[in-house]
C-alpha positions in Angstrom: -0.2 16.3 -21.6 2.6 13.8 -21.3 1.6 10.2 -20.5 3.6 8.3 -18.0 4.1 4.6 -18.7 5.1 2.3 -15.9 7.2 -0.8 -16.2 5.2 -3.9 -15.7 5.8 -5.2 -12.2 7.6 -8.5 -12.0 5.3 -11.0 -10.3 5.9 -14.6 -9.2 3.2 -16.2 -7.1 4.6 -17.5 -3.9 7.5 -15.0 -3.7 7.5 -12.0 -1.3 7.6 -8.5 -2.8 8.9 -5.3 -1.5 6.5 -2.4 -2.3 6.9 1.3 -1.4 4.0 3.7 -1.0 5.1 7.3 -1.3 3.6 10.5 0.2 4.4 14.2 -0.4 4.5 14.9 3.3 5.8 13.2 6.5 2.3 12.0 7.4 3.3 8.6 8.6 4.9 10.0 11.8 1.5 10.9 13.2 0.2 8.1 15.5 -3.4 8.7 14.3 -2.3 8.3 10.7 -0.4 5.1 11.6 -3.6 3.7 13.1 -5.7 4.5 10.0 -3.1 3.0 7.7 -2.8 -0.1 9.7 -6.6 -0.6 9.7 -6.8 -0.1 5.9 -3.9 -2.5 5.3 -5.6 -5.2 7.5 -9.0 -4.8 6.0 -7.9 -4.9 2.4 -5.2 -7.6 2.8 -8.0 -9.9 4.0 -10.3 -8.9 1.1 -7.7 -9.5 -1.6 -5.9 -12.4 0.2 -2.6 -10.5 0.4 -0.3 -11.6 3.2 1.7 -8.8 4.7 4.9 -10.1 6.3 6.2 -6.7 7.5 5.3 -3.0 7.2 7.4 0.0 8.1 5.9 3.5 8.1 8.8 5.9 7.7 8.1 9.7 7.5 6.9 10.2 3.9 6.8 6.6 2.7 5.7 3.1 3.7 7.5 -0.1 3.0 5.6 -3.4 2.7 6.9 -6.9 2.3 3.9 -8.9 1.0 2.8 -11.8 -1.0 -0.3 -12.0 -3.2 -2.0 -15.1 -4.8 -2.1 -13.4 -8.3 -1.1 -10.3 -10.3 -4.7 -9.2 -10.3 -5.0 -9.5 -6.6 -1.8 -7.5 -6.0 -2.9 -4.8 -8.5 -6.3 -4.5 -6.9 -4.9 -4.4 -3.4 -2.4 -1.6 -4.2 -4.9 0.4 -6.1 -7.5 0.3 -3.3 -5.1 0.7 -0.4 -3.4 3.8 -2.0 -6.8 5.3 -2.8 -8.3 4.6 0.6 -5.2 6.0 2.5 -5.4 9.2 0.3 -9.2 9.5 0.9 -9.0 8.9 4.7 -6.0 11.3 5.2 -7.8 14.0 3.1 -10.9 13.7 5.3 -8.7 13.7 8.5 -7.6 17.4 8.0 
């Protein structure tokens, strides 16, 4: 099994970042899915102290412009948000 190594994300506290979350299907067009994703983003942005300046849900991906207080906070936020979105959408079907 081949291992995939990701480049370390450049992080500077205080600067906004553009992050893209991808999906295999055009799930973000569904109004119910948009509501679920918005509630997850709101809940976990508060928990990890991540400020979301803008979000765009476009077909099969989501764009986020955000700022995090630390690399650890950003990593935890992205890990939990992507996992929770996947879990909630799997349970939605």
